N, C-alpha and C positions, 0 to 999 in steps of 0.2 A: 704653597701652602694655601694662597684662595682658592685654591679648588677644593681642598680638606676644610678646610672652615668650611666652605659653602655647603658641603655635602654633612657636614657634621650641623649641621643649622636646621637643611631639610630634613635629618633624620629625625632632629628633635621637635620638630613642627607637628611631623608625622607622627610623631608617639603621642604629644599631648593632642592633636584632632582627633587617634581614634580613641584615648582615656575619656575625651570628653563626648564622645559619641556613643559611648557605653559604660556606663556607672560603675557597671560588673567587672570591665575588661580589667585582670589582672596583671597590668603592666609593670607597675613598679615593684610587687611581687617577685614579676621574672627575674630582677635585675637588685631585689634585697631582700630577699627569705630572711625572717628572723629569727626563726626555731631555733631550739637546741640543736646541736651539731650530734651526727648517726651513734657516735662512739655514747653521746648520753643520754639518748632515746633508747638505744640497745642495754645501756645499764639499769635502767629504769622498768625494762620488758624482763629484764629476767628476774629482775623483784619480785615483778606479778607474778611471774612465772615461781620463781621458788613459793612463792604464797600458796598461788591455787591451784600448783597442779596442771599436767598436760592431760588431755581429753581424749580417753578411747569412745569414738560413735560405736554404738551397737545399731549393724547395717542388716540384711540380706548379703550373699556373694554377689548375686547380682544387684547393681544402683544407679541412679543417673546422678550428674553434680551439673547442674546450673552455671553458668559462667557470664560475667558481663564484666564493662570496666568504663572509665570516662564517661561516668554520668554529668559532672562537672554542672552539679545543680548551682542554679541561681533562683530566674523568677519563679519558674514552675519545677514539679516532679511528676509533670505523667510518667515516663516511660520507665523510672524506677517502680511507681506505683503498681506499675502495667508487669514489669518480670516480678515484683514479689508475689499477685495475684497468680499467675502464671505455675512460678513453682513450687507454689503454695498446693496449687491444684494438681499435681504430678505425683502419683502414686510411685512413681519411681524413684523419685528426686529425695534425696536424705541429706545433702547439705548444696550450696550456694555459696559462690565465691565473688567477691567484688575485688578488682585488682587495680584500684586506689583512683585517685583522682573522683573522689566523693561529688567536690566541689567547685566550684567555678572561683570563687574568689572568696574573699574575709566576711565570717557571719553567717555563713550558710547550712552549717553542721547541726544545727539546731533543727532546721530543717528539712535536711537532709533525715535524719535519725527517724524524725517523724514520721517522713511517706515510709521507710523501712519498717515502723512499730518498735522503735526502739527507745526507751526511756531514758534521762541521763542516768548512770549508775546502773542500768537495768540488765545492761546485756552481758550475758554469762557464755562464756565459751563451754558448747557441749550443748547449750540448751535451744540458743538462740540457730536456726537451721544456716542463717547467711555470715560466713567470717570475712573478712576486710585485710586490708593489705595497704598500706599508706602512701598516696601519690605527691608530686611535687607541690602541683595546687592546694593538697592537704595541708602543706608546709605551711607557704606564705604568710606571711603578718603573725607567727609566734603561733600559728593556728594547733602546733603539737600539743597543747595548753586545752584546746576545746574540742580536739579527735580523740583524746585521751578519756575527757570526760566521760565517751561511751565508749571506744577499745582501749585499755589499757595497755596492749601489750603492743609492738609493731612485729616481731619477730616471736614466733613461739613455732611447736611443731604439733602434730592431733594425728592419731591415725582411725581407722575403721577396724572391726572385729566381730563376727558373729555373735549372735546371742548365747552359741557355747565355745568362745572362746577361742576363736579361732581368728589369728593374724590376719588381714588381708593388703589395704594401704596404706602403704605414709605419705603425711601432706607436710610441708614444712613451710610457712608463710616467711618471705625475708625482707628488710626494709631499706629498697631503692629507691626514696623518694628525691633523694639528691644527689640521686645516679653515681653511688656507691657502696658498698658496704660496710668501709670500715677495716679496719684492721679486727677488731674484737670479734664481730659481727662474722667476719669470715673463717677465723680462728673457729667459732661456735658452729659454724654451718659445718667447716671439716669433722671438726669432734663429733657432732651429729653424726653424720652420713656414715664414718668409721666406728660409729658404736652402735646404729640400728641395722648397721647390714648384715649383724651377725642374728639380728631377729628374723631376717627371711621373708622380710614383706613383699607381698605380690607385686607392686607394684608402687611406685617411691613419684610422687608429682612434687615438685615446686612453683608457688607461685608467689608473683610480687607483681611491679607496675613497670619497672624498668626496660623495654625489652635488650635482649641483646646483642644483637646486631645490627647496627645505625647505619641503614642503606642510603638516607640522604639524609638533607641539613632540615627537614621541615621542625624539628624541634630547635633550631637554634643550637645555642650554648648549655642549654636547659637537661639537666641531671642526665646526662648517659656516662655509661662506662668506659673508663680507658682501655688502651688495648693490651696493656699486660694485665688491668684487673677482670676484661674480659678472656684475656688466656689464661687466667689464675682459677674461674670461677669455671669456664667450660670443660677445663681438663682434669677437675673434681667432680664436676655432675659425670663428666663419661667414666670416670675412674670405678665409680661407685654406683654404676648400672638404673641411675634415676630417669625415667618414662619421659615426663613430658616436664617443660618447662613453659607456664603460662602467666602472660607480661601482657598490660595495655600499653600507655604513655602515646604511640604515634597516631593513633587513631586510625591507622587504616591496616586492613588484615593482612598477615604472613607468615606461611610455616616454611621452616627453613627443617632439615634433618642434618646434624650432625655430630660427628663419633658419636652416634648410636641413641641419641636425644634429640626428641622434637621440639624444637621451640617454634611457641604459636603465638603471636601477635596478634589479641581481640580487636575488633572493630569497636569503634566507641557508640553508645550506647546514650549521647547527651540528647537532649530536649529537639533543637533545632536540624539537627542531619536528616535529609530527605527519607534515609533509609536506615536506619537504627538496627542493629545486629545483636544477639547472643548468643551465645554458645551453649551444647550440652555436652556432655563427656561420659559414655555408657561405661560403668568399670566393672568388669567382668574379668574372666582368667584371659582373652586381650581386650583393650579400649580398642573402642571406635568412637568417633565426634562428629558433632553436623554443626552447622552455622543456621539461624533459621532467621528471619526478620521479625521486628517487633511487630505485631498488631498493630492497626492504626485502629481500633474499636475495643471498646472492653468487651469483646467477646473473647472468652480464653481458648486457645486452641491445642489440643492435648496433642503430645507426638507418640 
């Protein structure tokens, strides 16, 4: 018993030390997230989607999608500003996706979206080139309220079409910030895939924050799917021939092929990391993708 109490005291002191060293360290949020739960966020998202509708992007048949994740903005915004410059300077790019954990701790969404050139209430799906999914750090300390001031829905779909109306690709954004889709969102995903599969899209991309396969314990307890939910989701994605599942959360790149689906965990693009990376997906009859190190200066590199 004394040994157990000693370990508890040691861990408590260590956590207090870490929190005191870095005021942005989101220790309390990891153990006491206070945002409304996923089913309530899903309900709010569906009300918004019903109000504004879903988006059809007009693109050429071959186009690029830029992808980043886990920027964890707090004191600086260097990398997200650089990423925005990069995708806006590439004439092949028609979309950009941020896979969640926009910020590191409380009260930084204003700073992030200012760097991304989005004003409160000014985000319009279908006009703003970058689209977002919510991460666990975006939820800590009831931050759903600040996140939705900029991005009012955490679950939605959109597709791409040519100017003459030819359907190309379907994109589905899921809210996995708590490490679960919840019952209602999982049913929505099943229904959406079943309905949209009849429209014969060229490719289907699912993007969200939480990675599907937990390879290690680097994330501790925070937001990972249960084995049962992993089985349900992967079976669903395989059944409806989803091409790619894009996620972040783990901060390390990982590529897994399972059940005909390519599951990709994208590297973190947080400012302090030595080698931040982003991903470019080239959408054509076949999909290919590449990873690029973010330039360390303001020179724009075209791909």
